[in-house]
VOTORTOR-259265 format. One record per residue (C-alpha): residue in three letters; x, y negated, z. Coordinates in steps of 0.02 Angstrom, whole numbers, plus 50000, padded with zeros to 5 digits. Example, Ala and Ser with C-alpha at 12.3 -4.5 7.8 and 13.67 -1.06 7.14 Angstrom:
2
ALA506155022550390/SER506845005350357/
END
This chain:
432
MET524115527547812/HIS522445532547889/ARG521235540247763/LEU519745528847777/THR517915533147753/LEU517065517947825/LEU515255516247882/ILE514655498447906/LEU513155494348016/GLN512485476848053/GLY513615461748039/PRO513555442848032/ALA512275433747926/SER513525430047789/PRO514365438747641/PHE515785444247756/LEU515395462947762/LYS515245464047573/GLU516995456747559/VAL517615469247689/ALA516915483347580/ARG517765476447425/GLU519445475047514/ALA519295492647587/GLU518855500347419/ALA520315491447336/LEU521425501147456/GLY520615517747411/ALA519335519047549/ARG517565525747532/VAL516265513747603/PHE514495517647664/LYS513185505847733/ILE511605508647835/ASN510305494847834/PHE508975492947969/CYS507985478247900/LEU507755467447746/GLY508935454447817/ASP510335467247809/THR510095468547621/VAL510195449847586/PHE512075448447601/TRP512445466347542/TRP511505465447376/PRO511805471647242/ARG512815485247328/LYS511905501247369/ALA511535506247548/ASP510615519447647/TRP509165515347762/PHE508615519547936/ALA506845513347964/GLY506245525648093/PRO505905523448279/SER507395519948392/GLU507315536948477/ASP507705545148309/TRP509265534848277/PRO510585545148372/GLY510065561248284/PHE510005552648115/LEU511745545348140/HIS512515561748201/ASP511925570248042/TYR512475555547934/LEU514245555348005/ARG514435573947976/ARG513725574147799/ASN514805559747739/ASP516415563947834/ILE516435546547913/THR518105542447993/ASP517745524548050/ILE516245513648094/LEU516225494648089/MET514875484348177/LEU514585466848245/GLY514625467248435/ASP514395481648556/GLY512755476348636/ARG511385479248509/PRO510475495348557/LYS510815504148392/HIS512645499048399/ALA512835504948579/ALA512095521748528/ALA513255522248377/VAL514785520548489/GLU514255535948586/ALA513855545748428/ALA515535541248351/ARG516475547148506/GLU515595563948496/ALA515965565248309/GLY517785560048326/ALA517565544248221/ARG518435528148267/VAL517375512948312/HIS517865495048270/ILE516915480848354/LEU516905464748254/GLU516535447748330/HIS517015429548329/GLY518765427348393/TYR519215426148576/LEU520445412948515/ARG519645397948431/PRO519495391848299/ASP519775402348143/TRP520075419248224/LEU519065435348224/THR519035449348351/ILE519235467348295/GLU519465480048434/PRO519005498148471/GLU517335503048548/GLY516965487748654/MET517285469948707/SER517505460348869/GLY517245472749012/ARG517325487348889/SER518895481048801/TRP520465491548793/PHE521545475948804/PRO522805477648947/ARG522475467149102/ASP524255467949171/ALA525435453049153/SER526965463949122/ALA526045473148982/LEU525585456548904/ARG527395450748908/ALA527935466848823/LEU526655464048685/ALA527155445948665/ASP529025449548657/GLY529675444648486/MET528005437848427/PRO527995420548347/ALA527045406348430/VAL525185406848393/ASP524495392848287/LEU522835387748365/ARG522475373648244/SER520965373948131/HIS521335380347956/PHE519605382747881/SER518155370747861/SER516485375547937/SER514705369747906/PHE513245370848025/LEU512085368647875/THR512815384247794/TYR512615393647957/ALA510795388247971/LEU510385392647790/TYR511195409847806/ASP510215412947965/LEU508595408247878/ALA509025419447730/TYR509275433947850/HIS507725431847958/ILE506375425447839/PRO506225441947741/ASN506065451347905/VAL504685439747965/LEU503705440047801/LEU503875458347749/GLY504665467647893/TRP502995472947966/LEU502665482347803/LEU504385489547759/HIS505185492847929/PRO503835491448063/HIS504915500048196/TYR506335487348183/ARG506535475048326/THR507715460348317/HIS509165460848438/GLY508835442748488/PRO507845438548645/VAL506465429148553/HIS505565430448387/PRO506465420748248/ALA504945409548222/VAL505015404448405/GLU506875401048389/TYR506635390048235/ALA505275380348325/GLY506545376548459/TRP507795370548329/ILE506505359248247/ARG506085351348414/LYS507935349348451/GLY508225341148283/LEU506825328648314/THR507615323448479/SER509425323048419/ARG509655304148433/ARG508965303448609/ARG510035318148664/ARG511585310148587/ARG511285294048683/GLN510995303548844/ALA512595313548819/GLN513595297648791/GLU512875290248950/VAL513295305749053/GLN515035306848980/ARG515385288649022/GLY515065293149203/TYR516345307149197/LEU517625298949083/PRO517585280649132/LYS518795269449039/GLU519155257249178/THR519275268449332/SER519915285649373/PRO518665299449329/PRO517805308249473/ARG518445325349528/TYR517285337149438/PHE517115355149382/LEU516475359349209/PHE515325374149179/PRO515095377248991/LEU513435386448974/GLN513245401348859/LEU511715407448765/PRO510575416648888/GLY510155429948758/ASP511955433348711/TYR512555450948750/GLN514065443248835/ILE512805438348969/ARG511585452948955/ILE512865466948971/HIS514505458749024/ALA513945447749169/PRO513295449749347/PHE511405451349357/GLY511315451049166/ASP510445434349189/HIS511255417549154/PHE509965407949253/GLU510305418149409/ILE512175415349389/VAL511935396549370/ALA510795395649522/ALA512055405449626/THR513465394249566/ILE512535378649619/ALA512205386549789/SER514055390449808/PHE514525372849756/ALA513325365549883/ARG513985376850019/GLU515865376149985/ALA516395361649873/PRO517155345649944/LEU515885331649959/GLU516795320949831/ALA516735334749699/ARG515465335149557/LEU514835349049445/LEU514445346249262/PHE513535359149157/LYS513745357948968/ILE512395365448858/HIS513015376948719/PRO513085367948551/ILE511955380648466/ASP510725382548609/ASN508995381048529/GLY508305370448670/LEU507075383748731/SER508095387748886/GLY507575371948976/TRP509285370349058/THR509125352049106/GLY507545354649208/PHE508115371049282/ILE509795364349340/ALA509025348449408/GLY507785358849508/GLU509135370249580/ALA510255355549623/LYS508825347149715/ARG508415363349804/TYR510175363949876/GLY510315345449911/VAL511655341549780/ASP510585333149648/ASN511685317649661/ARG513235327949623/VAL512655339449482/ASP512335334149302/VAL511955341849132/ILE512665335948966/ASP511975341248797/GLY513375335848682/GLY514905325548722/ASP516755328548685/LEU517175345848750/GLU519055343748734/LYS519065327648835/LEU517905335048966/ILE519055350148986/THR520605339148998/SER519885328349137/ALA519065342349237/ALA519805349049399/GLY519345366549339/ILE518215376549225/VAL516885388549290/THR516275400949161/VAL515485418049146/ASN516585424149003/SER516485410248873/THR517865407648747/VAL517855389648808/GLY518665396648964/LEU520065403948858/SER520265387148770/ALA520425379048941/VAL521735391848991/MET522705387448834/ALA522625369348891/GLY523365374349059/LYS521775371149159/PRO521185381449308/VAL519815393649256/ILE518725405849352/THR517715419149260/LEU516165425549349/GLY515875439749225/ALA516915451749121/ALA518175441749020/ILE519635448648922/TYR520745434648986/ASP520335436849171/ILE522095441849220/ALA523215437649368/GLY524325423149319/VAL523055417149191/THR521435413849287/HIS520965410149467/GLN520945426749559/ASP520295421749730/SER518505418049781/LEU517325405649700/ALA517295396449868/SER519175394149860/PHE519065388249679/TRP518065372949729/ARG519425368149853/ALA521045373949772/PRO520855380249593/GLN522335390349529/ALA523075384749362/PRO523885397449244/GLN525685401749278/ALA526925392749167/GLY527055401148998/MET525655413749028/PRO524375405748910/GLN525625407348768/VAL526025425348817/LEU524165429348821/ALA523875421748648/LYS525305431848573/ALA524685447948654/LEU522925444948588/VAL523545442048411/ALA524615457748423/THR523095468348469/THR521345461248443/GLN521395445148343/VAL521555441948157/ARG521455425748062/GLY519825422547970/GLY518005417747988/PHE516225422647942/LEU515825406647846/GLY516695398747697/ALA517475407647548/GLU519275405847606/ALA518925410847786/ILE517925426047729/ALA519235431747602/ILE520675430447726/GLY519665437547870/ALA519025452647772/ARG520785456947713/ASN521475455647889/VAL520045465747965/VAL520315480047843/GLU522185480047877/ARG521855480848065/ILE520605495048040/LEU521895504747942/GLU523285501248067/PRO522575497048240/SER523775491948376/PRO524545507048462/ALA524555496848623/LEU522665498648638/GLU522185514548728/ARG520525518948807/PRO520705515148993/SER520395529349115/ALA519255518049217/ILE518455500949193/ALA519045487949319/ASN517765479149430/ALA517285465149313/TYR515925458649429/ARG516965456049584/TYR516115439349615/GLN514365446649619/PRO514345449549809/GLU514855431549836/LEU513545425349714/GLU512235435649806/ARG512565427049972/ALA511075418850056/PRO510955401149987/VAL511215385750091/THR509735376250157/ALA509605358950084/PRO509825344850210/
END
């Protein structure tokens, strides 16, 4: 078994990493932790940790020395996009340490992702159908049902517990630290307060929009569903064309106006934990009017996602896990950014223009093959919230760190994950 000396960097705002440390130590590993801000200490206390509170330009040198002095064999971190984490990946490569990227599961619900060095466009997961079949051979069917309870209130309280100490005392104790989020936490919370105050109105509006797309007495219109992601998410910032969700949405509307059949509609669904600051409803309405399709484009903030997926002609996404859920439901999906499941036989491989007219559904059996291959390599059961989900997830993460899948090898070259960018950059149509 691999001799493990594990360094943990930032993780989810929950006790998950502390449980990972306990599980690793129970198996004889040595565990180290580097904190960058007070929020990092909240869910690690009373365990001891080291600190880096210097300017960002000093971080690579600090980490190189730290890895050498402590004989670190493995590093665990949440996501590959935060600047300090991205730098840590490079430092670990140079030091010969293995990197494990932790995230919410590609499969939902109740799964976690644990894979080497990167996700999405940086993932080592094979993109060849024959390789997937080889991985899936002999694997049991994947249970995609929910096994753990979740609470948005718990999520919100944990988030507050993480950020409030940084806001109140961070300026004094770690003045060089900058949050990885796109806006200050106080601004984000203001958005959530406003969203909470308008929840009833938004729920009524969502029900009204959904009735137009899922009528009970007539056949639903032919529509495409675009589940929006969080604009500040690193899945958009580093794994998508332009690195800008608004630009992608505008280009998609232009393509829809230019290429989609006149009877088709396009429905954008706001992410359930969008803080309301994005202004999606106004932005999308403005772009739809600009291209003359304001009577065929709508936005829904809420609604029944499963029903909307089931009734849609196809799903347009950047790289959302909703797209993978739609694949599992056998629906046609096109991914405009880097997505681990963007594979021939699984997703639409032709142009976005052709998707509006003739979306390609997954080949028979391929969603199940993909799920088995993901579980064999990058997915483990568990979650970041709830005692049972954390306990099971931490145990499974440590086991995968100790024995990663031999099928995952660093690719010699990264495939063109942004193959739709030239099409999205086409000159927009002129509204009639």
